[in-house]
C-alpha positions in Angstrom: 0.0 0.0 0.0 1.0 3.5 -0.4 0.3 5.6 2.6 2.0 8.4 4.5 4.4 5.9 6.1 5.6 4.8 2.6 6.7 8.3 1.8 8.8 8.5 4.9 10.4 5.1 4.6 10.8 4.7 0.9 14.2 5.7 -0.7 14.5 9.3 -2.1 14.8 8.1 -5.7 11.4 6.4 -5.5 9.8 9.6 -4.1 11.5 11.8 -6.7 10.6 9.4 -9.5 14.1 9.1 -11.1 16.6 6.3 -11.3 19.2 6.9 -8.6 22.9 7.0 -9.2 25.2 4.6 -7.4 26.3 7.3 -5.0 22.6 8.1 -4.1 21.9 4.4 -3.5 25.1 4.2 -1.3 24.0 7.3 0.6 20.5 5.9 1.1 22.0 2.5 2.2 24.5 4.3 4.5 21.7 6.5 6.0 19.5 3.5 6.5 22.4 1.6 8.1 23.2 4.6 10.4 19.6 4.9 11.3 19.4 1.2 12.1 22.7 1.4 14.1 21.2 4.4 16.1 18.0 2.4 16.7 20.0 -0.7 17.8 22.2 1.5 20.1 19.1 3.1 21.5 17.5 -0.3 22.0 20.7 -1.5 23.7 20.8 1.6 25.9 17.1 1.0 26.9 17.7 -2.7 27.5 20.8 -1.9 29.7 18.8 0.8 31.6 15.9 -1.7 32.1 18.4 -4.4 33.3 20.0 -1.8 35.6 16.6 -0.9 37.0 15.7 -4.5 37.5 19.0 -5.2 39.2 18.4 -2.2 41.4 14.9 -3.3 42.2 16.1 -6.8 42.9 18.8 -5.4 45.2 16.3 -3.2 47.0 14.0 -6.2 47.4 16.8 -8.3 48.8 17.8 -5.6 51.2 14.1 -5.3 52.3 13.9 -9.1 52.7 17.1 -9.1 54.8 15.7 -6.3 57.0 12.4 -8.2 57.4 14.3 -11.3 58.3 16.5 -9.4 60.8 13.3 -7.9 62.3 11.6 -11.3 62.5 14.7 -12.8 64.0 14.8 -10.0 66.6 11.1 -10.5 67.4 11.7 -14.3 67.9 14.7 -13.5 70.1 12.6 -11.0 72.1 9.8 -13.5 72.4 12.2 -16.2 73.6 13.8 -13.7 76.0 10.5 -12.7 77.5 9.3 -16.3 77.7 12.5 -17.2 79.5 12.0 -14.2 81.8 8.4 -15.1 82.6 9.5 -18.7 83.2 12.3 -17.5 85.6 9.8 -15.2 87.4 7.4 -18.1 87.7 10.1 -20.4 89.1 11.1 -17.6 91.5 7.5 -17.1 92.6 6.9 -20.8 93.2 10.3 -21.0 95.0 9.1 -18.1 97.3 5.8 -19.9 97.8 7.6 -23.1 98.8 10.0 -21.2 101.1 7.0 -19.3 102.7 5.1 -22.6 103.3 8.3 -24.2 104.8 8.8 -21.1 106.9 5.2 -21.2 108.2 5.5 -24.9 108.9 8.8 -24.3 110.8 7.2 -21.5 112.8 4.2 -23.7 113.5 6.5 -26.5 114.6 8.4 -24.1 116.8 5.2 -22.7 118.3 4.0 -26.3 119.0 7.4 -27.2 120.5 7.2 -24.1 122.7 3.6 -24.9 123.6 4.6 -28.5 124.4 7.5 -27.3 126.4 5.3 -24.9 128.3 2.7 -27.7 128.9 5.5 -30.0 130.0 6.7 -27.4 132.5 3.2 -26.8 133.8 2.7 -30.6 134.1 6.1 -30.9 135.8 5.2 -28.0 138.1 1.8 -29.5 138.9 3.5 -32.9 139.6 6.0 -31.1 141.9 3.2 -29.2 143.6 1.2 -32.4 144.0 4.3 -34.1 145.5 4.9 -31.2 147.8 1.2 -31.2 148.8 1.4 -35.0 149.3 4.6 -34.6 151.4 3.0 -31.8 153.4 -0.1 -33.9 154.0 2.1 -36.8 155.2 4.0 -34.4 157.5 0.7 -33.1 158.9 -0.6 -36.6 159.2 2.6 -37.6 161.0 2.4 -34.5 163.2 -1.2 -35.3 164.1 -0.2 -38.9 164.9 2.5 -37.8 167.1 
């Protein structure tokens, strides 16, 4: 077809309607070759720029992923730390509870021992008083008999 694009891309000699000279054909070929070289160079520049952008995006993504992994690792370490901390606090709490129970038991045992000792002293005193009373009664009885 002959459209506006044909006029722009067709060789000069076809547009001007004459038979070209060898020099004109060489100039047209050289111009087309130079145009093609410029297009290829531009495509190569664009491809290199696209590759650079992709590499930069990939590098940024890798950096972001490393940062996310570091943050996740830090979160896990903090979780483990706080879990260990809670566990240690729980162990300390239950150790204090056991020590408190043991202390109360010991105080109760000491109280009972003191109470038993006091009761023993009272019983001993009563026994001694009973013996004294009995001895006094025997003496009175002996004095009465005499």
